[in-house]
N, C-alpha and C positions, 0 to 999 in steps of 0.2 A: 449530426453525431445520432447515432440509433443504438441507444444501448438495450434497449426492449427484445428480448429473447422468444420465440415461439415456441409452440407445443414439440414442434419437429427438432427443433434445437436441443430441447430437454431428451428427446428420443436419442438423437445423436450422441450427445455428451453425456448424459446421465448424471449421477452423483458422484462426488468425489468427497473424500475423507481428508480434512484439512490438516496441517499439523498440529494444530489444538485439540483434535480429535470430534470436532464439529463435522457433519456431514449435509450436505446441501447439494443442489443443482449447481452445475458450474461449468465453465468453459476455459479454453486456452485462449491468452492474448496473443494477439499477432502485434509483434513490434514494427516500429515504422522503418525498420531495416529490412521487414519480412521474415525475422527469423522468429522462432516459436517463443513464446513469453510462458509467464507461470500460468497457476490457475485462479480465476476471478470468479466469485460467487455469483450467481444469479441477480442477487438483490444488490450486489455492490455496484459503482460507476469507475470506469478507467476509461479516461479519453484516448482517442488515437495517438497523439501524440508521445504519450508516455511510453518510457521503458520499463517492462516488468521482467526480470532476468526469470530462466527457466524454473529455478526454486524457488522463486518469491510465490506470496499469495494475498490477494485482497477480499477479505471474507466478511460476512454480515452485511452493513450497509456502508462501509468504509467507502470513501471518494479519493481517485488518484487524478487528479487535473492538471491542466498546461504541459510542461515539459518535465514534469515529477520523473524520479528512478527510481525503482526498487530493486537492488541488486543483492547477489548471494543468496543468502534464506532471511528474507526478510518480510516480515506480516503488516500488513493495515487492516484492522478489523473494528470491530463495535460501528461507532459515528465517527470514526477518525477522518481527517482531511489532509492530504497530502498533496502541496499544489505548488507551482510557478516553477522554480528550479531546483527545490528541493530533493535531498538524495537520502533514501535508507540504503544502511551496508552493514554487511558482518552481523547476521542474527539479532536484529534488531526488532523490535514490534511497536506500532505506533496505535494504540487504542482508547477506549472510552471516546470522549469527545474531544481529544488533544487534535490541534491543528498545526502543522508542521509545512512553512512555507518559506517565500523568498531564496535565498541561498542556502537555509540552513543544509546540515549532514549532521544524520543521527547514524552511530554506529557503534561496534565494540560491545555487542551485546545489551544495548540500552534499549530500556523500556520506558517509553511516554506516554502517559495517561491521565486520567480526570479531566481537566478542562486546562491542561497546557497549553500554553500558545508560543512558538519557536518560530522565529522570523529570521534569523542569521546566527552564524556561529557554527561550532562543531561540539556534539553532544555524545559522549560516550558513556559506558556503565562506570566509570571512575570519576570524570568530572565534567565540567562545562569549561572550553577550552577560551572562548570567546561569545558574544554575541550576547541575546536577548531574550530571556524567558520571562515569563509573566504567568502566573496561576490566577486563575478567577476565581 
């Protein structure tokens, strides 16, 4: 896995203005199926097996690892980690030091932040349907 971007990449891709208004050097992710993925900040880490929809974004120092998927207009930011088979859907955001892993699904406009740890189940803006949420 080579996540290092060169100076030439900076010239090729330039800066991108993210949904939250932040601006940084960024590039488009290429999904495992070869389709064009969303914008990834130069300082973020996204592994090759991950699916990032064209309208999703990974900003700041967030990490998307394993077989994780970001669909629709979802955002991973801060120092958040989305890994394993976790999915972000429907305008949701994972930020700060939150970890979403296992087979957890976050959607419906939910914002997961702080030191939250979600290992399974479904979380949306309204409620937690099932699973484990632990705040450190």
